[in-house]
C-alpha positions, 0 to 999 in steps of 0.5 A: 537483768543478768547484771542485776542477778549477779550483783544480788548473788554477790551480795548474798554471798558477802552477807553469808560470809559475814554471818559465818565469820568468827574471830581470826584464828590464833597463830599456831606455835612454831616448832622450836628450832633452837634453845632460845626459848628455854626457861628452866634448862640452861645449856652448858651451865652448871645450875643450882636448884635453890629452895626455901626450906622450913625447919621447925624446932619444937621445945618440949619440957624447956622453958623460954627466957622471958623478955628482959630476963636473964637466961638461966642454965636450962632455959632456951633463948631463941636469940642463941639459935638466931646467932648460931644457925646458918641462913643458907647451905650449898651442897658439894660433892666432898671427895671430888672437891678435896682434889682442889676444885669445889664441885657443887651438887646443884642443891642449895637451901635458904632456911626458914626457922620456926620456933615452937614451945609445946603447951602443957597439954602436949607435954603431959600427953608426951611424957605420959606416953613415954612413962606408959611405954617404958619398961624398967631395966637395970642400969647400963654399963655406961650409966654406972660409969656416969655414977662412978666417973674415974673410979673404975677398975684400971685393967677392965675399965669397969665401974667399981665405986661404992659411993657415987662420984662427988662431982656429979649433980645427980645419981642415976638410980633407975632406967626406964627403957623406951623404944626410940622408933615408937617415940619418933612415930608418936611425935610424927603422928602428933606434930600437928598439935604444935602447929607443924605440918606433917612431913616438914623437917622438925627437931624435937628438943626434949627435957623431961627432967624439970617435971615432977614425973621425971624418970631416968630413962634411955631410948632403945632399938632392942630388936636391931640384929645383924642381917647375917645372923640367924634371925630366929635364934641370933648369937648374942653378939649380933643383937646390937640393940641389946648393948648398953653402948647402943642406948640413945638420946636421939632418933629420927628419919625412919621410913614407915611402910605405906605412910607419908614421909615423916621428917622428925628427929628428937634429941633428949638431954634428959635421957641416958647420958649419951654413950655414943658421945661419952656424955657419961664422962663429965670429968675428963676433957679429952675422951678420944685420946688425942690430947685435945678437949672434946666438946660434948653435951652433958645430961641436962641436970649438969647444966648450972652445976657448981661442981667440977664437971663439964657442965660447969658454966654451960647453958643448954640453949646455945648447945641445943643450937649447936646440935641443930646446926652441926648435927641435924642440918649439916649431917641429917636434913641437908648434908653434902654427899661424899661422891657425885650421884651422877656415876658416869656423867653426862650419860648416866647408867640405866643398868647397874650391876653389883659386881661382887668378888668374894675372896674366900680364905681357906677355913673362913666362914662360908660365903652363904652364911655372911652375904645375901646378894638379893637382900643387898641388891634390894636395899641399895636399889632405892638410891638409883630408883630409875636404874635396873639392878642386877647382881653377880657373885664370883668366889675365888680363893684368898691366896697367892698374888691376891693374898699378897695385895690384900695384906699390903693394904693393911701394912703398917705405914710406920714400918718401911719394910712392910710398905708395898708401894713406897713410890705411890701416894697410896703406899699401902693401897696401890697394889690392891687398887691396881689389881682391881683396876686390871680386873675391872677393865677386863670385865668391861670389855664384855659389858654392854655400853649402858651398864655400870659395873659397881665393883665390890670386893668381899675379903673373907679372911681366915685369920685376924690379920687386920685391926678391925676395919669393916669396909671402905668405899675407895675413890680413883685417886685422881679426880675423887670419882668413886671406884671400888667397894672393899668389905672385910671380915675376920673371925674376930669381926664375925664373932663380934656380930658382923657379916658382909651384907650390912657392911656392903650395903653401907659401903655401896651407899657411900659409892652411890653418894651418901655420907656418914651422919657423923661427919660433914661440911658446913658451907657458910663457914667452909669447914669440914668436921667430924666427931672429935675436938670441938665437934665430938658431940656430932657423933649423935648424928649416928642416932638416926634411922640409917645404915650409914650410921656406925651404931648398927641399929638400922638395916636400911636407908632412912628418910633423910637419906632418900630425901638427900639422894633424890635431891642430888639426882634431880640436880644431876639430871638437870645439869647433865641435860644442860651438858647434853644440850651444849654437846648438841649445839657444838655438834650443830644439831640444835635444831634436831634436839630443840623439840625434845629440849622444849618438852624437857624444859616443861618437865624440869619446871614441874620437877622444881615445883615438886622439889619445893613441895618436898616431893623429892622422889617425884621431882627426881622422876620428872627430872629423869624423864626430861633427861631421857627426852633430851638424851634420846633426841641427841643420840638420834641426831648423832650427837656423841654423848659419852659416859665418863669411864674413870677406869680408862682415865688413870695416869698413875698415883705417883708420889710426886703428884699433887695429893688430895686434902686428906686428914687422918683425924676428924678434927675440924679443918678449913675447906674440904678434906677427905676423912678416914673411914673410922678412927680408933675411938669410933672403932672402940665405940662400935665394938663396945658392950 
């Protein structure tokens, strides 16, 4: 009986267990103990974020060459674009690369081009808008120069002709002034009407001339004033937007408050002609005085001329393709930086101090009237959005030894007796560099380890002792690492409308990586070039919304700057994370960092998706989070992660050392070169009325 009961009870339990049984539990993921499962991160490797980038090229007022027809001078044949435009671009840190070893930034692009010819409705709306927005104004100095060509006063250069030059195709007899930013915004707001998604990179090639409602016109930024001017009652010299030399044929890259990013740049050959590229001079091949012919784009009505003009024998279609490649793509949309965005790899700073030294000349304009530290800090902080910014300002007299090293900087290299450091590669700048290095080392002795000092020297001279240089962002002379920011002010420069605030923001922009929009690098052809010779036309890159331009029409960093910087930072966080993982592996701490590495791997995959979607700030933010995950874990595990300290790694700049590839001109050269901050031609443009 007992056995039967036990058997029945066992069977009941068995049946009960069968009724309650479910699927077998899934195996729990094991805690990672090494880096073998990482999919995005690649310990110890220099990685590249490669993305497909769509570029829209919209023709407004141009007519397309029909199949089987011969292209006329003012028609567009997209075959010209297919032949001239690049397929890819690979970004490099230009100044470090000039020291003999190419340094990729980790950003690469595969271009996809979309050609659009605007329909009649869009053209009618756009040109009607321009006509309604414009205001009639007198001809500019440069428009009068176009009408007169070489008939000018030999002493002043002012146009003096009573009858227009015989070799021009049209006489400019009107000037409808149109606000450039308003025009850009209209195009951005109406981009969907030509089948383009808002926020995509888009170039509008504009030609009003071939319409019956054409008006001679110029684009303006009339309200552009130097930041240190009295904003309520600025001196005329500081209102740069009022100058004829600042009339525009192109504009774009503006950041609109509380609005999605717009990535529009327009280029209008039916405007002005362009002062910034000397397009008003259609007679003289060489316009910058270097005895080399300077290639620039004449006004649209000069294409197809039979007169003795630079427009003779030219077709606009390949010229527009050249502007697209060498200005829009290489200098605005996807440029190479001059410096690394990673200031102290592999441990990047979380705090940046603008360490400002005002070297005040006796009798020079007061510091408080020409430099606004809070404004400068606010403007530059967008370039390192995950770092805390602070500022210190220290004023010392520009006298004694400091005055001597300052004057050495501007010594004439052609006069041996004036050269202060003849045994050094930087014969004129070495003493100032050494002075600043010694001062920086003393200041770092009392600086927390996680703080980066960005040393800025503002030389406020009481006399016109130098030819007019506003500033320069120096490198270390050995590795191409950014070192010091120098800004200069003289009574002459101050009278010309300049203070320190905008110049220092421009130069700090260089220090934090950014290039000018008028010189750059073409990765497929492996050439460096600037606004001279066959590439003089790229000076039009300055006609964009950025303080990195030389035309003084912008006070902030534009959309193209921000996109580029956040791409550089995303790649920098990726590759510095890879470096820290390798340091962890070599320190036998892989197991202690593996969990953080796995979490970071997911964050970097998300960052790549944001990057591909053009959400570059979001991509950089996710990449920064992933970087911090790994850095914090590595530090906790005792891995020795050191920030690079360039000022502790100098071996001297003796003349016998191998020198970087440096050019004193902007002529195109094979490979990577360091260009000058400016040349005499650019300075004359900056100071022109």
